[in-house]
N, C-alpha and C positions, 0 to 999 in steps of 0.2 A: 486473421477474419480476412476475409477482402470485404473493402465495405465502397458499395457503389459511388463513383461520384455523383457528386450535385453540386448543379454551379449553385454560383451564391450571387441572387439577382436582388432587384429591387420588384417587389411586388407592384402592379400596378391594379387598383381592386376596379373592376367593373361591379353594375350590383347586378348578381344573377350567372350563371354560366349556359352552355350552348344546353340546349334540351335534349335528352336520349333520347332514342327510337321505340325502345320498350315500350307495350303498350302499358295502360296504368285499369290497374284493378281497386276498383274503390272497394274500402273495407267496412263496415257499420261502427267500426270505432270514429271513421271520418280518416283512416292513414290510407297513402298510395306505399303498396309495401313493394320493396321488391329483394327478392330471398339473396338475392350476391349480395348483398351489404355486409352479410357475414365474412369474416376474412375466409381463407380455404384449412386453415387447422386455428380453433380457437384457443381460450386459457378453459384448464380443468382444474377441480381442485378436487383433490380425496385428503381425509384427515381422518383423526378419532373421534373427530365429534361431528357425528351425521348433521348435524344443525347448521352448523355451519358450512358444508358443501352444499346442504339444501340452498340453504341463503345465498349464498357466489353465486350460484347454480340461475339462480331465479333472477337474482341480479343483472348478468351478463346476461340471458335472452330480455328480457326487460330493455335493456339498451338497446341491443340489437337491433331489438321486435317496434321500437317504441320509440326512443332517441336521437337515435341516430337518421342524418337527415338531409337531403342531398336531390338532384336532379330528379332521381326515380323514387326516392323515395319521400315522401312529406307530407303533414296534416293538411286536411281540407276543411277544418271544424269552424275556427273562429270567423266572425262573419264580420266585425269592423271594416269601414270602408277605408280604412284607411290601410288594411292589409288587402282586401279584396282589389285593391285597386292594381298592384304586382301582378296579382294571379291571373285579374280579366284582362291587364296588359301583355299578357303571354311570357312576363319575366320567371324566368325556373327559379327555384330553389338553391340557396347554395351549400356545398357539404361543409353541417354544424352538427351541433350536437343542442338536442333542449337545455336550455338551462334557467326554467323559473318552473311556475306553477305546474303539475298535469294530472289535474283533476276535470273534475266532469265541466264542459264547454258551459260558461255560463254567461248571461249577454252583458256587464258589466269586469268580467277575465278577473275575479277577484280570486279563483280558486284554478284557475287554463289559463295559461298564455303562452302566445305560439310567439317563443324568444328566445332570446338565450343574453342573461346577464353577465357583465365582465366578475364581478365577483364570485357568482358561480361556475362560467368557464373556469378562469383559474383554478380554483379549488378541484375539480374536475379533472382536469388534467391529465393528469400523472394517470388515472383508471383506465382514461382516453388511450390513453399511446399504450399500458398494458393490453390494452385490447386491438390491438393495432389502428388505432385509431386516427393517425398521425395528422391526413389531409384534413377530415376538421379540423383538429386541432388549430393548422397554423393555419387555416384560412381564416375562423375568426377571430384568432387574436393580433393578425396581421392587419382586420378589419377594425378593430381600437387603438392599435396604434397608429394606422395609416390616420385615421380622423384627430388624432393629437398633434400630427403634424400639420393639420390646414389652418389656415386663416378665416374660411368660411364652413356653415352647418347646415347639413340638407335638414330640413323643416318639414316632415310626413304631413301636416296640418296644409301644409301652403296649398290653397287652392290652384295656384299654378303650377305646383310640382308635373312633372311630366316621369311616368315612371318608369319609362325607356332611358331617360336625360335627366335623372334628380339635380345633379349637379350644378344642371342649366339655373336653376332658381334657387339656388343656397345662399345664405345669406350671410354676412360679416360676422365672425363670433363676438360675442359680447366682452367687456374684460375678463368675467366670472367664468366663463366658457375658455378661453386662453389656454392653451395646452393640455386639455382636459382632456379624456377620451369620453367617448359617448358612455352610457350605463346600459343600452341594451339596443340589440337590431329582430327585424322579424325574420325567417327564414326565407325570405327574398333578399334579405343584402341591405334593408334602409333601416335606417333608424325605427323601433319601434314607438308608436304610436302614444302608451301612456306614460313610460316612463325612462325614455331613451336621456335624457336633460339630470338626470338623479346624479347627487355627486357624496359620494362615501372617500375621506382621503387616502386609506392606506390601499385601495383596490387599484389606482394605479399602479402605485409601487412594486404590488402584488403579481401585475404580470409582467413586468420586466424581471423581476426573479423565475417568473413557471416560464417565459422565454429560454433563459439559458437553461432549466432543468430539462427542457425538452429537448434541445443541441444536443445534452450528454446522455437524454436516453434513447434519442432515435439516432444521430450520427447527421440529420437532415442537415445542410449549410445553407438552407433556404430560412435558418431559424439564426443566421448570423446575416440577412438581409441589408441592405441600405435603410429598409424601411426599419427594422428593430434598432438598426446603431444608433439611427438619430432619433429614435424615440428613446432611446437610452441616453444620448447626449442632451438630450430637449428635457427631459424629467430631472435630471442629477441636478441642472444647471438653473435654465430659465423657471421650471415648473417650483424646481425645489426655494428658487430664491424669491420668486414671489409669493410663495405659500410659506413664508418663515418670516411672520413679522417682529420678532426679536432678536432675532440673528445669531441665532446661537445652534445654527446648523439642524434642529430637528424641523422638520416642517409640519404644517399648524396651519387652523381654517380661518387664520386673520380676520377673526373677530364678526366671520359673514356666518351670519344664525343658517342660514340656508345651504351650507356645507357641512356633512356631518363630518366631526375630527376622528370619527372612529366607528369600526362597523358595528357597535352598538347602536341599533338604530333609537334606539326610545334613552339615549343619554340627554338627558334636557337641560334646562337653567336650574342654578343651585337657587332656590329660593329661601328665605329666612323661617326657622321650626318656629310649631304653634306655640313653641316652648319661649321665643324670643318675642312675642306680640301680645299685643290683647285688641279685639275689634268689637267695636258696638254700635248696634245704630239707633235709631232717636226711634220714638213713641210712635209716629209718622213717618218714619221711615225716610223724610227730609234730608238728614244732618247722620250724623255719627259722630265716631272717635276713634281714632289709630295711634297705639302706644306702642315704639318701636323700642326693646329693652336696651340698654347700653353696652350690654356681656357683648349684643352681637359684633358694634363696635371696638369693643376690647378687644375680642375673637380675632376681627380680620385683620388686624392694625398694622391699617392703612392710613393715608391720608385725606384721599379723596375717594368718592366712589358716587355713582349715579344707579336709582333702584326704580326699579319699574312696577309702581303699584297694581294691580290687577282686578278688579272687582267680578262678579258675577254674569254682570249684566252686558258682558262685552266694552266694559267705558274703559279706557287704563288713564293713569296720571306719573308722572313722576316727580321723585326728588333727588336734591344732589344734597350731600351730605360735605362737611367741609373736619376734621381734626387740625384742630391749633396746637402746636405745643408737644406733637409726637416725639416719644423719645424709647431708646431702646430698653432691654433690661439693665447694660451699665450705663445708661444716662444719654445716651449719646444722641443727639439729634439727629433728621432726615439730609442725606446730604441736599436735596433739590426740595425749595419751594414746596414743588404738585409731584406727584407719582401716577395722575391721571386727570387729565381733563376733557371735556367732552365739547364740540363746535359745531353750532349749530348751522349745519350746510343752506339754511332756506335765509341766512342771514349772510350779507357783505363778513369774506374772512377776514379777521385781525391779526397784527401781530401776534405772536406768542411772545410772554415779558417772563421768564423764569428768574430766582436768584438761588446760589449756591453756599452751603456753610461748609469752608474750607479751612484751613492754615492759613493765615501771613503769608505769600508771597507761592502758596499752591495756584495751579492752571489748569484752566482747562486745556487740554493737548489732543483731544478727538471729539467729533460729536458724528454720529451715525443714525441713516435710516435700518436699522436691522445690518445688511451688511455693508452699506454703500455710505459711504464717507461724504456729508455735508463742504461745501465749500465755504472756508471761511471770509468774511466782507459779502456774498453774495447772499447766500443762502441763510447764515447768521450772524450776530454781530456781542460781541464780550466788550463788558466797561465794567471795570470792576469783578465783582461777584454777578455779577446780573448778563445774564444772555437773551438775546432777543430772536428769535427762530421768526426770518421774515415773514410776509404776508405773502409776498409773490412765491415765495416756494411751497408757501402749503397751498396756494392756489395750483400750483402746478400739479404735485402731487394728489390733490381732491381732484384735479380735472380727470386725471387719467385715470381716475379707479370707477367707481361708482356708487352708488348712492348710500351703501354703508360699508364702511372701512375704519380699520385700526392701522395705528403706526405706532411702534415702540423704538423710541429714540433713546441710544446708547449714549454716555458721559464718560469719559477717561478723564482722571487728571494726572496731574504730573507726580504726584503722592501715588499713582498706580492705583487708587480709589476707583470706585465706577457705579454710576447709576442710573437710572434708566425712567423715564416717562410715558407713560400710554395717552397716546390722543388719539381721542374715535369722533367720528366724522359721522353725524347722523344729523335726525328730525326727530325732535318733541315737540313742533310747534301744533301739532295736530292733536295733541290730547287736548282729554277734558279739562275744564279748573275743577276739580274738585278739593281737590287740599287745600287746605287755609295756608301751606307755607309749600313753596316749592326747592327752596334751598335753606338747610338747616348746618350752621357750626358752632362746632363744640370744642369746649378743650380739653385734653390729653388726661390734665393734673384735674381734673374734675368732673367727667364724664357724666352727662344727664341724660334720661330716658329721650328720647324724643315722642313729644305729644303735639300732636295733628289734630285738630278740628277738620269735618269733613260739609260737602255740600254737596249733595245728589241734586237741586232742586233744576238743573239742566238737561238729567240722563235722563233714561227709559226710565218707567216705574215698576217692569219687572227686577226679578231678583238682584237687590243691591248688595248683597251678602261682601264680601273681599274672598277674592278667589286666592292671592297668591303675590309676595314681595320680593321680585327678581332681582337680581345684581349678574347684571350681562358680564364682567370680568371675574364673580365667582364662578367659571363654571370649565369645563372640559374643554384646555383648547391643543394641548398638548398629547396626544395617548399614548399606552403604553404600545397598542398593536400598529399603529401607527410608526412608531419607532421601531419594533419589531419586521416589518416591511420595508422600512425603509434602509435598517442594517443591512439585510439578506440583498434587496436590489442592487445596493451599491456593491458587494461583494460578486452578486451577478454579472453586473456589468464590467466588473473587472477583470473576470474571466471570458467573458465574452471578445473584449478587446486583445486579451492573450491569446485567445484562439484564433481569432482574426490574424495577429501577426503571423501566425502559424501557416497563414493560406497564400498572405502577399507574396510576390516575386520581389518588390524592390525593399532590400535590407532597412535603407534609411525611414521609409515609412515602416516596417517591422519592428524598429526603435521607437519609432515616435509612439506608436501606438503600446510600446511594452510601458513608456514613461510613463503615457498617462493613466495607465494599470497602476504601477505603483504609485499614484495619484491616489487614486479611489482607495487601494487597500489601504493607506496611512488616515483616509477619511473614514473610512467603516471602522477601522480601528478607533477610532476618534470616537465614535461617537460609542460604540459600546464602554468604552472606559468610564466617558462621561455618563452614561445607565449606571455602569456596577458602582460608582461612587454618590452621584447626585442623588437617585432614584432610591438608593435603599436609606431609610432610617435607622439608624442604630439602637435609638431609645425604643424605638415599636417593633422592633427587630421585625420588618418588613417592609413588603418592596411601595411603593406610591403606583399607582396605576395611570395617575396622568397628574398635568398641572393647569392651574386656571390661566386667566387674565392678570394677573396679580404675580406670578411666579409661583405659588401657593401649591405644595403636594395635596394631592388628592387620595388618600383611601381607600381601605375596604373594598367590595366586591364590586368588579366592574364588567363581566361578563367577557366580550372579546377585549376588552382592553385589558384585561387579567391572564385570560389564557394564552392568548397569544404570545405573551413574553417569554415563557418556557417556550412554546412550538416555535418561534425565531429564535430560540438560540442566545438568550439576552441573559438568562440568571443564570449568578456567579454556583458552579458546582458544588454541592454539601451540604452546612447545618440550612443554608439561606434558601438554597433551591426547593430542599427537602420540605421545609415549614411550608413556603410557599405552594408547593405542590399537592400536600397535604390541604390546605386553604382552598384552592381549586376545586379539588376533589370533591368536598366538604360541602359547597355551595353550587355546586353546578348539575344537582335531579334537576331544578327548575327551569335549565335551559329548553331553549325549543328545535326541535327535531334537527334542523341545520345546524344551529351553533354546536352541538354535541359531537359532529363527525368531522369536528375537529380534533376532539379532546384526544384520540387516540395517540395522533403526534404531536401533543406534550407532554404525555406518562412517557411516549418510549425514548423521545429525547434525551431523557433524564437516569434510562435503565426502569422506571417504575410501570415494567410490563404485565403486570395483575392488573393496576389501573389501565394502564392501555386498551389490555383487553376488557374489563369490563365497561368500558366505553364501545369499545367497536362495538359489544354487541348491543348499545340499544338502538343503532343502524340496523345490526344483520336482522332483528328481531323483526324490522317489516317484511323480513323475507322470507319468515320462519311459516313450515306447514299448518299453522294454526289460519294462516293468513290466505282468504281466496284470491282466485287471480284477479277479481273485480277489486280488491284491493290494492293489491301488486303494483297496478297499475294506474295507479291515483296520488304512490309516493314520491317524494320531492324528490326530483331526480339528481341532484346533487349526493344522496344518499345511496342511491346504487354504484355510482362512480368511486366514491369514496368509501365504499365497503370492499374493492376492489383494492383500491389505494393503501388504506390502511393493514390490509393481509399482506400482501407483497413487498412494498414498499416499508412500511414500518415495521410489523410482524416480523415480517422477514428479511427485513437487514437487504433487499437486492436492489444494489445499488449499478448500474449501467455508468458506463463511461465511453460508450459507442467510439466516441474519435480518437481515445488513447488506447482502443482495443482492449479495454477492460472492465471487470466487473468485482466489486464485493459482494458480502453474504454474512448479516448476524443473526440470528437466530436470536429472536428474543419470544419465546414462547412463554406461556406463562405455563404455572405447573398442572394445572386443570389438564393440559392439551397434551397428548402425548406424540405425536406426531400431524405435522402437515406437509402436504406434497403440490405442489401447482406446477402443471405441463404447459408445454408449447408457449413460454415465454416470448414474447418476440424482440433478437436484440437487430437494430439496423434497420428504419423504416425510411425511404423516399417517395418521389412522386406517384400520387394514388392516379391511375389511368379512368377519371371521374364517368367515361362512357363506360364502364364495365364493371368499374367498382374492384379493379385489380391493384392491389396491393404487394408493394417490393416490402421483403423481408427477406435479412441476409440470412440469418439461421435462427434457429431453434431453440430455448434453453426449460432442461424439466432440475427442478429446485424444491430437496425436500430435507427438511429439519427432522429430527428424533430428536426433541426434548431442546434444551439448549446445548447437547453437549454432544452431536453430530450431526453433520450437513453432508450430503449427495446432492451433485451438481453432474447432469448430463446435457451433451450439446449432439445436436441433430447430425447425423452425416451428412460429409457435403460441402460441409464448412471449410472455409478458409484459413489465413493462416490463425498460427495458436491465438488463444484469448487467456490476458493472466488476468486470474482470479483470485482474489485477498481472500481467504477461507476464516472468519472472524468468529470468537468465541469471546463471552461475557467470563472475565476472571482471569488469575496469572497462572498461566500454566507453563514452562521451563520447553516440555515439547508438545507438538499435536503428531496424531498418529494419522499418514496419509496412506488408504490402503492397508493397513496395520502395520507399517514403518513411521517409528518415531525419526519427526525433523524437528530440529531448533525451532522453537516459537519466540517472534518478535511481541515486545508489547509496546499499548501505545493508549489513550486517554481518549474518552468521549463523552464530554458533559460531566468530569467523573466517574465513568467508568471504566474501569482498567478491562481492556480486552488483551488476550492473545489470539495471533494471527499466522500464517503461510500464506506466501503468492506462488505460484503454482502453472504451468501453461495449460490450456484444455485446449482438445485437437478436435475437431471435427469426428462425430460419431465415439466419444471417450466422454465414458462415467470414471468419475474421481469421489472418494468417501473421506470424508477429513474427521477425526474425532477427536476428543479430548483425554482421551484413554486407552488401552492400548486392544483389552475389548470390545470395547464399546458399551460400554457399563455407566451409569450418571453415580457423579457423587451424590450426598442428601442434597434435595433440593429446598433452595427458601421458600419459606410461606408464604400463600398471598397475602396484602393487604386489604385491612377490615373495608368492608361494602357498607354504601350510606343506605340512609335508608331505607323501610319497604315502603316503598309510598309509587304509583305509576301517574303521572300527570292524564289527567282526563282527556286531554286532548292530542292523546298519542292515540287511542282510542277514534277508530272509526264509525259515525251513527250510520244506527238501521234505517232512521229518514229525519230527517228537519224539514221544517217550515217556520216561515217569519210571516206576519201578515205585512211586513215594507221591510225596505232593505235587503240586506243580504247578513246573514250568519258568520263572524267573523273570530276569527282562531287571532286571541293575543290583540286583539285592535278591539274599539269603540265600534256600536254600529253607523255611527260615522266615519271608521278608519283611522279615527281619535288612538292615541294611549290609554287603556282601560284605566279611570278614574275614578274613585267615587269615597267622598268625606276627604276629598284633599289628596288621598292618599295613592299613588301611583301606581299601577301594579301591573306584571312584565306578562303572565300568564293569566289564561281563561278566556271567555268567552262572550262578547258583545251580541246580542240580536236587541230582538225588540216586541213588543205586543201585539196583538199575541199570537203565542208559538209554541211549540216542542219539538225537543230533539230526544231523541230514544237510540237508548245504546242497549248492545248484547253483552252481559257481566258472563253469564254462562255459569255463573256460583262459580264463579274465581275469585271473589275478593272480600274483605273482610269490612272494609269501612269505607263512608263515604261523607268526604268532608270540602266544604265550599264556604268562601264569604258572598255574600248576593247583597244587590244597590241600584240602586239606578245612577247613572253616570253622570258627572257635571257637566257634559257639555251641555246638558238641560237647562244650566242653572238649578232654578227649585223650583221648574216646572215637570211635570212626566207622577205619573202612580200605578205602582205594578205591584201585583201578588205573583210573590216566587212560590209553588208547589213544587214537589218532588213526589215522584209514585214508585212504588216497588211491586212487582209484581201485578201493576196493576189497583195495588195500597196503596191511599194516602200517609207519605209518613213524614212529609213535612209541609208547613204552612207558613210564610212569612206573615202575614199580613198582608196593609196597604203600605206599599215603600213609597217616599217621595223623592225628589231631586234632593231636599236638604237633608236627610236621613245618614246617618253614618252605616254600612255595612253591615250586614247581622250575620253572621256565623252560623252551619248546620253540618250537625257529627251524626251521622246516621251508621246503624249496623246492616252491614248487604250480605252477610253470609246466608249462603244458598240461593241468593235472590237471582234471576235468571235476566229479567230485562228492568233498567234503570231510566226513568223518562223525568226531563226538565220540562215544566211547564212554566210560559208565562200568561201570566191573565194583565187585563188592563183594571187600573183602580174602582171600576165602578163610572169613570168619566171620560171615557172613551180612549183610543190608543195615542191621542197625540203628546208627541214627546215621551213618550213611553218608551226608553233608551234602557235597555237592562243588561245586566254585565254578572254573568257569575263567573266568579273570581278565585284563583287558584284553587279551581276544582281536580280532587285526587282520589284514587281509590289506592286503597292500603289492604294489604295483604297479609297472612300468618305464612312468614318467611322460616322455613330451618337454615341457618349460618352454619357452614362448617368452622369447628375448633382453628380445624388447618388453614382457615381461609382468614382470623387475623395474626399477627404480628406481635408476639407477650411481649409484654414489657419489658424482661427477664424470665434468665431462662438459663437453669444447673442442673447437671447428673453427677450421680456419683461414681460412676465407671462408664467409659466412652464416650460416643459423640450420639446426642440424640438424632433419634430420623424420622422423617413424616414420611407413613405410610408404610413402613417396616419396620423392623424390630429391631432392638438397642444393634444387633449384630449383622442388619441389613436385612435378614428373609420376612417374607411373607408374616402381617398381623396375623398370630395364630392362637386360640383361646380354646380351650376343652374340643380340641376338634373342629373347630369353624374357623373359616379365614375371612379375612375382614381388608377392606381393599382401600378404607380411611384410617387414618386416626394418628399417635404418634405414640412413636417407642422410647422408654428412656432405661434409667434403673437406680435403683434405691443407692440412696437416697437423694431424691430430686425436688425441686418447684418449677412450677410456670404460674408468671403473674401474668395477668390478661387486665387490660382497663374497659371495662363494657362499660361505661360511659349512661350506666343505666337502661340501656335501649334495647333490651334483653327478660324476658319471662322466663323461660324455666331453659336449663340445662341438663342433656341427656348424654349420656353412650353408656359402655361398657367394658371393666374394666378387669383386669386379671393377670396372672405371669405366665407367658405366652409359652408355647408348647415345645420351644428349640430349649430347656431348661430340662425335660423330660420330665420326673415328679418332684423335682429340686426347686427350694427357692421361698419365701416367704413377704409378702411385700401385703402394707395396708397403702388404703387410698385415702386420702384427707382431702377437702373441700373447703377452701376458709372463704367468707363473705366479708367484703370490707374486715377485713380483721377476727370476723365471726366464726367459730366452726359449725358447718352446715352441715355434714357427713362424712362418717365416720364408716368405713366397708367395716373394720375389723382384720385379723393377716387372713389374708386368702394364700392358698397352695400353688404350686405349680400342678396339681391335680386335679385343682377344682375345676369347673364350671364356669365360663365369663357372669361376672354379675350385673346388674345392669342398676342404673344411676338416673334418678329422676329426681333433681332438685328444683325448687320454685329461687329463682335471681332477683326476681322484682325489683326495678328500683335498685339493683347495688351498681355500685362505683369501677368496684374491682372483684376480681373473681384468682384464688391462689391454687392449684393442685399439687398435689405434695404429694409423696409415694414417703413410705417411712420402711425400717428392716425388718418390719413384721415381729420386734422382740427377740434376734435371734443374731444375725447378722448379715451384710450383702450380700454374699456371696451366692450366685443366682439369681440373685433378685433383678429380672427383665421385668421391667412393668411397662404393660402395655394401654394405652386410654383406645379402645375401637369405638372408630364411629361417633366422634363426638360430637355432638350437634348444639347451637345455643338456639332458642326461637325468638324469633324476632316478629312484635303483632303489627307492627307499623303503625304504631298511634303513636 
C-alpha cells in the first residue's frame, strides 16, 4: 500500500485559519453550513438489526451536519462577549469538532457550549478518524499539547486581550497551571471563557494515548511532530514528577482539592458517617455538643489527622487529633513519631522534629520528597534517633508551591524498612472558633470518644446544624482511571519513540530513541505489576478503585475510577477480571449518558461481548426511530462519535496500523446480531486542504462479520502495495478457512481470551473471506449474559417542556450547580430545579412505574419550603406536602401503566420562592420487560446425549414443534437439567415445550420446573406427535430455577427436548 509521504513538522498554532471565499448561508439553527464538509465517500453500515443501521446513519449525519467546525462551517449562536469578540474581529473558525453540550442555546450556556473539551475530544478521536476527520483531530489535539508546553496562558477574560494577537497579553502560568493543558477551546482556537482552567488528572494523560492511536489509524506523520514528542516527554517527566507526592510512580493531585484526581466529577472528600458521630443543639441554639465515636479512629489506624468540621450556616472549624501509643496487630509501634503534620502557612516556618523507632544500630539511609532525595546537612540532620527537617528547606519548597500543598517524605533505613510522613501546608487561621478544643490527644490502648462543646455565639444565626466532618487525607488521591490512562500513555509514548526512530536518518539518534523507548516500556510494566499486586485485596476478593492520602485502599463503586481499569487493560484476566466486570455491570445503570459511552470498550476488551453490546445500545438508542430530529440534535456529541467507534473499533475489532501497512480484525458480535457490514472505512489520511475540505485518503475498506465465525474484508481498487491483514477469531481453531481453503492457524491471547488467526496479503480490488469452518456454518453460540434491571433514568428522556421561576433546570446538579444533596446524602442522578416550575414528559404509555426521592437541597441550609406534586395525564397522583431544608428526602412510587403524560410540579410552600431549591432524586421509569432465557448464562447445564444447542435442536436443526418453527430457545436431550440464578428479579416464566419434530412421532419427554428446590410445574409425558405445550409459571421471589427433562417413563431414545421461546418477565421494581 502506498502511503503518501507526510512531513514530520512542529506545528506553530495561530488562532484561526485564513477565511475561505465561499458565501456563508446562515440557517435557522445558527449554523453556517458547507455541504463539502463530508468526504466524497463516507462509511455506511448494514446489519441484521435495522435499528443499529439507522442509529449509525443518524449519528454520522449529526456529526457531519452539526458537529464538524471549520472556516466554512461553524455556529453563530452563542452570544457571550468573550466569544463574539473573535467573530467580530474577523477571526475565522479552526478545523475542530464540537466537544461539549449541543442543545438549546441558553444565556448561561448550561446546555449549549460552542467549544471542545479535552476529555470529550480525546474520547471522540477514533470515531472522528473513522469518518475521515483527521484534520480536525490533529488541529484540536495539537492545541492542547502546544499550550501545555508554554510558560504563559491566554486569558480570554483579560480586557486587554487582542483577538488578533491573543498571546501578546498572555500571563505567566501559576504553579498549578504549569505543564497542564487547557480544558477547553472555543471554535476560534482561543480558550473557552467558562471552564478553560478546569483540571481533571486523567485527561492530559489520555491525550497522549490518543495521539499514538491516531498515528496508527492514519499514518499521518504530523502525529509525531516535535510538539507531540515534547509534550510526551514533559508529561511523563515534569508533570508526572510534580503530581506524584508519594514518589510511587502514580500521578495524583498532590492534595490540591481544585484538581480532580479522577474523571468522576463528584468524587468528594471522605466524611465521617452519621453512625460514627452525634450532634445536638442547645434549646437557644447558642451552643451544642459534638461526639465523635472512638470507632472512627480505630478504623483509620493512623497517628495524626486533621478534621474539618462544617456547619450548614457556612462556618467551619478544625480539629487536630493525635493518637499516642499506636500499635499494629503484632504489637509493633510505628516507625515514625508522626505520620501527618500540618503547617500553618500564615505563621513563620519552624524546623520539623521527628523521632524514629528502630533497633539499635539501624540508621536512616535516605530521605526523599517523593522521588527527590533531600541533602543531609543542609536539608535535614540526624542526631541519634531524631531527624530534623530544616526550616530553610521547608521555606524553599513551600515558597515554590502555592497556597495549599502536600509533601510526602519517604524514610529509608539500613534494615530495609521504610516509613512515610505527609506534611500539609495550608491555613486554618480563618476558621471560626466554634469547637471547645482544636487539638485532642487520645491513647490507642484506651481509646475514648471525642466529646466537644460548641459555641455559636460568634456565628450567623441561620441554620447552625452540623453539615459534615471531613478528613482531607481520607479522600481519593490516586484513582484507578488515572493509573489506567497513565499506563496507556507510557505505552503510547514508547511506541511513538520507536516510530520516530524509523523515520530519522541518523543511526545514533535512532539508537537513542530506541533505548529511551525501552526505559518507558519497563516503566509501564512496573506500573502494571504494582497494580495487579497492591490494588487487589485477597480477603475482599476485589480490586481497590483508589487510594487515599494515608495510603489506604478505597473499595466499592467509583464510576470512572472503577470501569476505566478494564478499559485500559489493567485487570488480571480470569476470575479476578470476570468478577470485577460483573460488579461494574451491576452498578452502571445510573451512570450519566457520557459515562456509559466508555462501557462497551471495557467489556469488549475482556471478551464479554454481550455486555459490550448491551451498553452500546445505551448510546445507539439516542438515534433510534422514536427520536425526532429536534431531539437528535440535542444529543451529547460524544455519544454520536462513540457510537461509530464502539461499533467499528471495539465490536468489529478494526485495528489499522497504517505506518506498518497492516490491519487486524476480530469479530465480537453478540449472539443476537447475525451480521454487520461497514463499507468505506478510510485507511491512510493526510493533510486536508482547508480551502475546499479535500481530504486525502489512501484506500477504502469494507469489513463484514457474519456472527463470530466468518469475516470478509474488501479493498478498493487502485490501492498500492499489499496490506497485511490479520484475521482473528475468538476460540482455538487448528485451521481457518480462506476462501474455502484450510490454512494452519496461529493462537494468541487477548486479556485471557484465546484467539486464532491467519496473516494474509490483501491487494487493491481484492476481497477475501475467512471463516472458522469449511462451509461457513457456526458452532453453537454461547448464551449472552444477564441484563441489568428494567428501568430507565428519567433524565435519559427529553422533556416536552420545562420551566422554572429562578435559575436553570440542571441534570445531576442542583440549581446552583452543586452536587445534588438532601439530608446529608449525596446523589449522582437527578434534576435540580426551583419553585415555581414544572417539567413535562411524554411517556407514550410505555412504562409501568415511576419512582423518585424528593427534597430541598442542602445548599440552602434549613431555608426553603417546597411542595412536590406529580400529575399523570393531568390527574394528581402524588403530593409531598411542604418540605423544608431540614427534612430528609421523601420517596414516591407510582403506577404509570398506560400513562401518556408525566408532569412534575414544584410549588412554593406558601411563603414565597426564596431558597426553594428543589431536587428530584434518582427519578426512574420502570417497565415490564421480557427477558429471553437464552440471554442468561446458566449456573450449570447437563444433557443426556449430544451437546445442548441455543436457538436450534439437539441435532442443530431449527427448533420445530408440531409443525411450528421457533427462532429462539434451547435444544437439549433427556435426561437434562439447566439451573439459573434468578436473584428474585422476575415475576413469571413462559415457554413452549415438546419433543422436536426431527424425531418424527418418536420420543417421550416430561418437562419439570423447580423453584428454590420445590416442584412448580410438571408437563407429564409428551410424545413426538404432540403439539407444543404452553407453560406459564409464577416465579415471583424465586432465587433459583431448575429446568429438568426426564425420559417420560420409557428410555431416552429420541428424547429430543425443546424449550422454545423461553422468557422471563421482569416488572422493573
